[in-house]
Wavefront OBJ file of the C-alpha trace (Angstrom):
o trace
v -43.402 31.547 1.608
v -44.617 29.154 4.318
v -46.253 25.978 3.080
v -49.751 25.221 4.382
v -48.528 22.015 6.072
v -46.181 24.077 8.273
v -48.978 26.354 9.493
v -50.573 25.623 12.852
v -54.214 24.650 13.052
v -56.613 27.550 13.567
v -58.925 26.831 16.494
v -61.970 29.077 16.173
v -63.974 29.142 19.405
v -66.160 32.264 19.279
v -67.445 33.898 22.421
v -70.668 35.824 22.824
v -71.000 38.752 20.429
v -72.815 41.654 22.062
v -73.194 43.354 18.666
v -74.891 40.337 17.131
v -77.092 39.842 20.201
v -78.203 43.472 20.005
v -78.911 43.163 16.286
v -80.975 39.991 16.778
v -82.975 41.431 19.680
v -83.656 44.748 17.899
v -84.649 43.069 14.614
v -86.996 40.622 16.325
v -88.334 43.329 18.634
v -89.187 45.632 15.727
v -90.828 42.743 13.900
v -92.811 41.891 17.012
v -93.921 45.532 17.328
v -95.503 45.402 13.859
v -97.530 42.244 14.529
v -100.478 44.052 16.231
v -100.755 46.358 13.207
v -101.322 43.516 10.752
v -104.836 42.834 9.463
v -105.020 39.330 10.947
v -107.383 37.526 13.261
v -106.255 37.538 16.909
v -105.140 33.906 16.736
v -103.081 34.747 13.643
v -101.329 37.560 15.488
v -100.591 35.294 18.439
v -99.215 32.606 16.136
v -97.039 35.087 14.289
v -95.769 36.584 17.560
v -94.877 33.100 18.834
v -93.025 32.384 15.587
v -91.015 35.614 15.910
v -90.205 34.878 19.565
v -89.111 31.317 18.788
v -86.935 32.621 15.940
v -85.316 35.037 18.364
v -84.694 32.249 20.893
v -83.212 29.989 18.205
v -80.925 32.771 16.991
v -79.771 33.737 20.475
v -79.176 30.147 21.562
v -77.491 29.042 18.350
v -75.571 31.818 16.614
v -74.758 33.872 19.697
v -74.525 31.650 22.794
v -73.753 28.390 20.893
v -75.922 26.427 23.349
v -78.215 24.369 21.122
v -77.041 20.792 20.489
v -76.984 21.315 16.713
v -75.225 24.699 16.710
v -71.508 25.053 16.080
v -69.441 26.104 19.052
v -65.974 25.454 17.641
v -64.282 24.911 14.280
v -60.726 23.752 13.702
v -58.990 24.473 10.396
v -56.219 21.913 10.065
v -52.989 22.660 8.163
v -53.999 20.282 5.341
v -57.131 22.363 4.663
v -59.640 20.063 6.379
v -62.146 21.294 8.948
v -63.376 19.703 12.188
v -66.662 21.042 13.528
v -67.646 20.696 17.186
v -71.345 21.082 17.911
v -73.065 22.264 21.067
v -73.598 18.680 22.243
v -69.843 17.990 22.001
v -69.967 15.830 18.872
v -67.235 16.351 16.328
v -67.811 16.072 12.586
v -65.669 16.664 9.551
v -66.819 19.590 7.479
v -66.201 21.295 4.177
v -66.093 25.065 3.836
v -68.631 26.231 1.262
v -68.114 28.893 -1.375
v -70.970 30.898 0.156
v -68.667 31.875 3.031
v -68.621 35.651 3.484
v -65.456 37.530 4.467
v -65.202 41.262 5.183
v -63.211 43.350 7.668
v -66.129 43.595 10.111
v -67.898 40.279 9.575
v -66.975 36.705 8.676
v -69.670 34.080 8.108
v -68.235 30.578 7.732
v -70.695 28.251 5.981
v -70.017 24.518 6.189
v -71.404 21.277 4.869
v -71.019 18.262 7.135
v -72.601 15.153 5.793
v -74.851 14.934 2.788
v -77.607 17.355 3.827
v -76.395 19.066 6.995
v -75.110 22.637 6.843
v -73.912 24.871 9.647
v -72.648 28.429 10.009
v -70.407 30.389 12.348
v -70.965 34.150 12.520
v -67.774 35.914 13.601
v -67.521 39.577 14.529
v -64.637 41.553 16.019
v -66.180 41.286 19.493
v -66.427 37.474 19.680
v -62.899 36.534 18.542
v -59.502 37.905 19.419
v -58.308 40.462 16.860
v -55.238 38.341 16.037
v -57.266 35.182 15.390
v -59.808 37.058 13.259
v -56.987 38.643 11.240
v -55.213 35.288 10.734
v -58.492 33.678 9.659
v -59.268 36.425 7.126
v -55.723 36.284 5.723
v -55.795 32.493 5.408
v -59.230 32.584 3.771
v -57.899 35.202 1.345
v -54.851 33.103 0.506
v -56.446 29.666 0.329
v -59.953 30.677 -0.676
v -63.254 29.210 0.378
v -64.899 25.991 -0.648
v -61.663 23.981 -0.567
v -61.947 20.288 0.181
v -59.680 18.880 2.862
v -58.012 15.473 3.026
v -59.405 14.440 6.422
v -62.429 12.563 5.078
v -64.939 15.367 4.722
v -68.212 14.086 3.358
v -69.698 15.481 0.177
l 1 2 3 4 5 6 7 8 9 10 11 12 13 14 15 16 17 18 19 20 21 22 23 24 25 26 27 28 29 30 31 32 33 34 35 36 37 38 39 40 41 42 43 44 45 46 47 48 49 50 51 52 53 54 55 56 57 58 59 60 61 62 63 64 65 66 67 68 69 70 71 72 73 74 75 76 77 78 79 80 81 82 83 84 85 86 87 88 89 90 91 92 93 94 95 96 97 98 99 100 101 102 103 104 105 106 107 108 109 110 111 112 113 114 115 116 117 118 119 120 121 122 123 124 125 126 127 128 129 130 131 132 133 134 135 136 137 138 139 140 141 142 143 144 145 146 147 148 149 150 151 152 153 154 155 156
C-alpha cells in the first residue's frame, strides 16, 4: 500500500457548476415568487425580496463563480494531510478539514476551518471537477477520513 507521504498533492480548483447554478437560481426564484403572497406591508415585501436577491448574488458569486474575495477558489491537499486554501482575493491560508464534510457519489462539500473563527466551504459536483480528480478526492477522503489535522501549521 502506498504511504500518504508518497502521494502527490491534490490541487482542487473547481470550475463553474451549471447544476449548482441552476439549483441556486431556481430555489431563489421560487422563494422570490412567494414573497408577494405573504401577508406583509409593502416595505416588508420589498425588504424580503432584496434579501432573497442578495442571497442569490452571494451564492452565485461565492459558491459557483468563486469571485468574492472571501470565497474559496482553490484548495490543495498536501501529502502530509495539511490543507492550503486560496481565496478569491489570492490570499493563501492554512486550513483544517472539518468532520462536517459531506461525501457522496454525486456531491462533495468540503468544510474547512482556517483561523480561530473563520470557516469556508467548497461545493464540488461532477460538472465542476474532472471525473478523475473527483474520484481521487472521494477515495482519499474515504481512506484518510475527514477532520484530520495536518502538520503544516493549521490553526485551531
